[in-house]
N, C-alpha and C positions, 0 to 999 in steps of 0.2 A: 144593201146585203141583208138578205134578210131575214124580218125578224124568222122567230123558229118552237111550235109549243114545245112546254112540261115537257112528252112524254115526248121528245122522238129526242130526250138526253139523258132522264131516268137511267138507269141500275142495279138491280137487285144478285149482286150478288152471296156465296152464302160455303160456307166454313168448318166444317167438324171441330172442335179441341181432340187434340193430342195426347197425352200425359205432359213433353218437353215444352206445352204451349205453357204451365201452371207453374205458381207456387209452389210452397210445402204448405202454406192451403188449400191445396185443390183445387183457385178459383186462377180462370186463365188471368197473366198476366195483363195491364195495362198495358205495357208499350206494346205489345201481340193485339189488342182491339184498336188502335190509335193506329196502328201499320197499316187495317185493314179499313180504318174506317179512310187514311183518307186514299188512298188507294180506289177505292168506290166509289169519291167525292173527284181523284182524276182520273177518273174513264167520261164523272160525266160533266168536272170539270174543257176537258178536250174532245166528246162528242157533239156538247152544246159550239164551242168557238170553231173547231178542227185547225187545226192550233197546236204547237206546247205550247204547255204552261206547265206553275211555278206553282205553288201557295205558299201564299203570304204570313198566313195567318192562320194558325186552328184559333177561330174564336170565341169558343167554346168547347166545352165538354162535361159528359152531366157522367157519371157508376152512376145503377140507378142501381143493377140490382148487381151480386154479385155470378159469374156464369165455370160450368162445371166442366169435368173429367167429361168427349162422348157425346157431348151437349152442340146443336146444329147452331149457328151461331150468323145470324145471318142481315146485311147490310145494307139498309132501301139511301140507296141513294139521290137527291133533287135540287133543279138548281129554285132558289127561291129568288133573288135578283138577279140584275142583270145588271152592271152601269159603261163607264167610258170600254172600257180596256183589266176589269174585276167579275170577277162576278161571287152568290156566296152559293155555298151545296151546305142542304143540312143532312143529315145520317141520325136513318135511330135501327136501332143494331136489338135484334132480341133475338133470342134463344130458345131451342124446342125443344125437347127432354125426347130422343126418343125410343125410348123406348112405351113415354106414354103418349105425346101427345101434343104435352102442358106446351105453349109457347108467351110468355114473360121479354115486355122494353124491358130490356139496363143495361141501355143508355141513345144516351144524345149527344147529335157534335155538329156543331157549328162551325166549316170553316169558306177560308177568302183564296179562291183564285186569280193570279195576274195572268192575261193570254198573251205568249211575246211572240214572236217574228220569228231568223233564224238570226237575225245580230243577238240578239236579244235584248231587242226593247221591246215595254206595251204598246198593243195594234187592239183597235176599234173590234169587239166583236157583235151578235147579234143579236139585237131585244129578245123580252121572253113575252109567249105569248102566254098568259096562264089558261086555262082553257073546264078548271074547274070550282068547284067553294073551294072545295078546301088549298089549294093551291092560291085563288087566288087570296083568303087568310092568312096563305103563308107568308109572299108576299109583302102583303102586308107589319107580318110581323120581322119579314126581314129592312126590308123599309127601317121604321125602327131599331130595330138596335145598328144599323149600318149610321142613322142619324148620331145613334151614345158613343162608337167607334168614334168617327167623326171630332163628337162635341170632347170627348176624355182627350183624342191625337190633341185635338187644340188647346186646351186643358194646361196638357206635355209640354206642349212644344211653349208655354211662358213663361208657367215655374220654371224652365233651366232654365228662359233667360233671365230670370227676377235676379 
């Protein structure tokens, strides 16, 4: 299996916020943002693996600023880390006021996906080739997050058995 560069799997998706996407305060519902984040990240995972993929976890989700009706929301998703059959995808969310052109960073998320075969068993996936310093930095940060997740999982298993 040949390794793939980050650029072959990245995706940018945009969506214009409509009134039905919002809460009574006029902000987009968090669930609408989560749906689009999961969709963008899922495309990245499928592009990288060229298999069926499933969301294993949303490891981190930070809502930074509200997004309003009429704004263009852009989801920039990229693979940060690849393991044996799972991978971390990072998604940056930006909102653009189409009248002024002002763009704001509004949310960030990290998700883990697992690659599956036809029988729904995990399968190996291509390694990841970092092409830029930014990608290398994101990979190093993803390795730290993965280590923390694995340690937390280990602690959780120990406390259940106590």
